C-alpha positions in Angstrom: -26.5 6.6 3.7 -22.8 8.9 4.2 -20.4 9.0 0.9 -17.0 8.2 0.8 -14.8 9.6 -1.6 -12.1 7.1 -2.5 -9.1 7.5 -5.4 -7.1 4.2 -6.1 -10.5 1.6 -6.3 -8.2 0.0 -9.3 -5.4 -0.5 -7.1 -4.6 -4.1 -5.2 -5.7 -2.8 -2.0 -8.2 -0.7 -3.2 -10.3 -3.1 -5.2 -10.6 -5.1 -1.7 -11.6 -1.9 0.2 -14.6 -0.8 -2.1 -16.1 -4.4 -1.4 -16.2 -3.3 2.4 -17.0 0.2 2.1 -20.3 -0.5 -0.1 -21.8 -2.6 2.8 -22.3 1.3 4.9 -21.6 3.8 2.5 -22.1 5.1 -0.6 -18.5 5.5 -2.8 -17.5 8.2 -4.6 -14.4 6.8 -6.7 -11.9 9.1 -8.6 -11.2 7.7 -11.6 -9.1 8.4 -15.0 -11.2 8.2 -17.8 -9.5 5.0 -19.0 -10.1 2.8 -16.0 -12.3 0.1 -16.7 -15.3 -0.2 -13.5 -16.8 -3.0 -11.8 -20.4 -1.1 -11.5 -22.5 -1.6 -8.2 -25.7 0.0 -7.1 -24.1 2.4 -4.3 -20.8 3.2 -6.5 -20.3 6.3 -8.1 -17.8 6.9 -10.7 -16.3 10.8 -11.1 -14.0 10.9 -14.3 -10.7 13.2 -13.3 -7.4 14.1 -15.0 -5.2 13.8 -11.5 -2.3 15.6 -12.6 -4.9 18.5 -13.5 -7.9 18.5 -11.0 -10.9 20.3 -11.0 -12.8 19.7 -7.5 -16.6 20.5 -7.9 -18.3 21.5 -4.8 -21.0 18.9 -6.2 -18.3 16.5 -5.6 -18.2 16.9 -1.7 -21.9 16.8 -1.4 -22.9 14.3 2.0 -19.5 13.6 1.8 -18.2 12.5 5.2 -14.4 11.0 4.8 -11.9 11.1 1.8 -9.8 7.8 1.9 -6.9 8.6 -0.3 -5.3 5.8 -1.9 -4.1 6.7 -5.2 -0.3 6.0 -5.3 2.6 6.1 -8.1 5.5 3.5 -6.9 8.3 3.8 -9.4 10.6 6.6 -8.3 11.3 7.1 -11.9 7.9 7.6 -13.3 7.5 11.4 -14.8 4.1 12.4 -13.0 5.4 10.7 -9.5 5.5 14.4 -7.7 2.5 15.8 -9.9 0.3 12.6 -8.5 1.7 11.9 -4.8 2.2 15.1 -3.8 0.3 17.9 -5.8 -2.8 15.7 -6.3 -3.0 15.0 -2.5 -2.4 18.5 -1.3 -5.3 19.9 -3.6 -7.8 16.8 -2.2 -6.8 18.0 1.1 -7.6 21.5 0.9 -10.9 21.1 -1.3 -11.8 18.4 2.0 -11.0 20.9 4.1 -13.0 24.0 2.3 -15.7 21.6 1.8 -15.7 21.0 5.7 -14.9 17.2 5.0 -15.2 15.4 8.6 -12.0 12.9 8.2 -9.2 12.6 5.8 -7.6 9.2 5.5 -4.5 8.6 3.9 -2.5 5.6 3.0 1.0 6.5 3.5 4.0 3.6 3.3 6.2 1.4 6.0 9.1 2.9 3.8 8.9 6.7 5.2 10.3 5.1 8.6 13.2 3.2 6.9 16.3 4.4 6.4 16.5 3.9 2.5 16.0 7.0 0.3 14.2 7.4 -2.8 11.7 9.5 -5.4 9.0 7.3 -4.0 9.6 7.6 -0.2 10.5 11.1 -0.5 6.6 12.1 -2.0 5.0 9.7 0.4 6.6 11.7 3.3 5.6 14.8 1.4 1.9 13.7 0.9 2.0 13.0 4.8 2.8 16.3 5.3 -0.1 17.7 3.4 -2.3 14.9 4.5 -1.6 16.1 8.2 -3.1 19.7 7.2 -6.8 18.4 7.5 -7.7 18.5 11.4 -8.9 14.9 11.6 -6.8 12.9 9.7 -6.0 9.3 10.0 -2.4 8.3 8.3 -1.8 4.5 8.0 2.1 3.2 7.0 1.4 -0.6 6.2 4.5 -2.5 5.5 4.5 -5.3 2.7 0.8 -6.0 1.9 -0.4 -9.5 0.5 -2.9 -11.1 -0.4 -5.9 -12.4 -3.0 -5.2 -11.3 -6.6 -1.4 -9.3 -5.5 0.6 -9.1 -8.4 3.9 -7.6 -7.2 5.6 -8.5 -3.8 4.9 -11.8 -2.5 2.3 -12.3 -5.2 5.1 -12.1 -7.6 7.3 -14.3 -5.1 4.7 -16.9 -5.6 4.8 -16.8 -9.4 8.2 -17.1 -9.8 8.6 -19.9 -7.4 5.8 -21.7 -9.3 7.5 -21.2 -12.6 11.3 -21.0 -12.1 13.3 -23.1 -11.3 15.8 -20.8 -9.5 14.9 -17.9 -7.4 17.1 -15.2 -6.7 17.4 -13.2 -3.8 19.7 -10.3 -2.7 21.7 -10.6 0.7 21.4 -13.6 2.9 17.4 -13.7 3.1 17.5 -14.1 6.6 16.3 -10.3 7.6 13.2 -9.8 9.1 10.1 -8.6 7.7 6.6 -8.3 9.0 3.8 -8.2 5.9 0.2 -7.6 6.7 -2.9 -9.2 5.1 -4.6 -6.9 2.6 -8.0 -7.6 4.5 -6.3 -6.5 8.0 -5.6 -2.9 6.1 -9.4 -3.0 5.2 -10.3 -3.5 8.4 -8.2 -0.5 10.1 -9.2 2.2 7.5 -13.2 1.2 8.5 -11.9 1.0 12.1 -10.5 4.3 12.0 -13.8 5.7 10.4 -16.4 3.7 12.7 -14.4 5.0 15.6 -12.8 8.2 14.7 -9.5 6.9 15.1 -6.6 9.8 14.0 -3.0 10.4 14.0 -0.1 8.2 12.2 0.1 4.5 12.5 2.5 1.5 11.2 0.7 -1.4 10.4 2.1 -5.1 10.2 1.2 -8.8 10.6 1.3 -10.7 13.8 5.0 -11.3 13.5 7.9 -11.4 11.4 9.4 -13.5 9.3 12.8 -14.4 7.3 12.5 -13.3 3.5 14.2 -17.0 3.2 11.2 -18.7 5.2 8.6 -16.5 3.4 9.8 -18.4 0.2 10.4 -22.0 1.8 6.4 -21.8 2.8 5.7 -20.9 -0.6 7.8 -23.7 -2.0 6.3 -26.4 0.1 2.8 -25.4 -0.2 3.5 -25.3 -4.2 5.1 -28.8 -3.7 8.3 -27.0 -5.7 12.0 -27.8 -4.6 13.8 -24.7 -5.8 17.2 -24.0 -6.1 18.0 -20.4 -4.1 20.4 -17.8 -5.7 21.9 -15.5 -3.2 22.8 -12.0 -4.4 25.8 -10.7 -2.9 24.4 -6.9 -1.6 27.2 -5.2 -3.3 25.9 -6.9 -6.9 22.5 -6.1 -6.1 23.3 -2.7 -5.7 25.0 -2.4 -9.0 22.0 -4.0 -10.7 20.0 -0.7 -9.0 22.3 1.3 -10.6 21.4 -0.1 -13.9 18.3 -0.1 -13.9 18.2 3.6 -12.6 19.8 4.5 -15.5 17.9 2.7 -18.1 14.7 3.9 -16.0 13.1 0.2 -15.2 11.2 0.1 -12.0 13.0 -3.2 -10.8 15.0 -2.3 -8.1 15.9 0.7 -6.0 19.2 1.5 -4.3 16.7 2.2 -1.0 15.4 -1.4 -1.3 18.8 -2.6 -0.9 19.7 -0.1 1.7 16.2 -1.6 3.3 17.1 -5.1 3.0 20.1 -4.7 5.5 17.5 -4.4 8.5 15.8 -6.5 10.3 11.5 -4.9 10.1 10.4 -6.2 13.1 7.5 -4.6 15.2 5.1 -5.1 18.0 1.6 -4.9 17.2 -0.3 -5.3 20.6 -1.0 -1.4 21.1 -2.4 -0.8 17.2 -4.7 -4.1 17.6 -6.3 -2.3 21.1 -6.4 1.5 19.0 -8.4 -0.7 15.6 -9.8 -3.4 18.1 -9.0 -6.1 15.6 -6.2 -9.3 15.5 -3.8 -8.9 12.8 -3.0 -11.8 10.8 -0.6 -14.1 11.4 1.7 -14.1 7.6 2.7 -17.9 8.2 -1.1 -18.8 8.0 -1.8 -16.4 5.6 0.8 -17.0 3.0 0.2 -21.0 3.0 -3.4 -20.1 1.9 -2.9 -17.7 -0.7 -0.1 -19.6 -2.2 -2.5 -22.6 -3.2 
């Protein structure tokens, strides 16, 4: 059985991915010493200091691919460059030196959007490192949602469930095309199975207005919520305030990106990966229950 090295196993996507990988591979997870572990017979945990990693040759024995999900999302985190860029550079170099056949890197839709921040810059720099591997697959998912999601749409579900007022920055009519977490997993496993390389944006089957997502969740939960529209100008002011106090709640780049429609055609991507992306209307309705 071939071995996969996986980073970010305890994250939202990683926790879903590892379940699928164990059906076909031995999985060697790189984790912090403090990480809680779900013990499985063909999952191995290797403790590592991600700010000062040491890659022993034994780590790469029988390794077919490295799947790198680990990332710090908060722009104000002191280790964002060390983890998102430097660790990626070192992991790619070690993979090349040990003749790992494939390197998979999970990037972000934000690298091709107009908003700029330290997180987006770090992901762009990490992509540059990943492409040094001769057989590299880079995926740029849009907003990822699904079961056990604690941010983005998962957080929106909680807000609608418990708060009488739901704040929205801007009109809420901007389009977004979120992707179901299992579809991200399927793209990764298809990339391994079919030896797919290159850079690919991956998204849900269709785009929805943000306000429509709020309405879908409200309807499923049976909640009649008041929508509070916050002007874009106030959104920028809030982002500036959070930057000063270094709270990862809202960034200027996020407000910038709210002003554009994020709508994509996925037909070609579906053919490349041999999958059909989920309809976010149907899936969000299901997970909101």
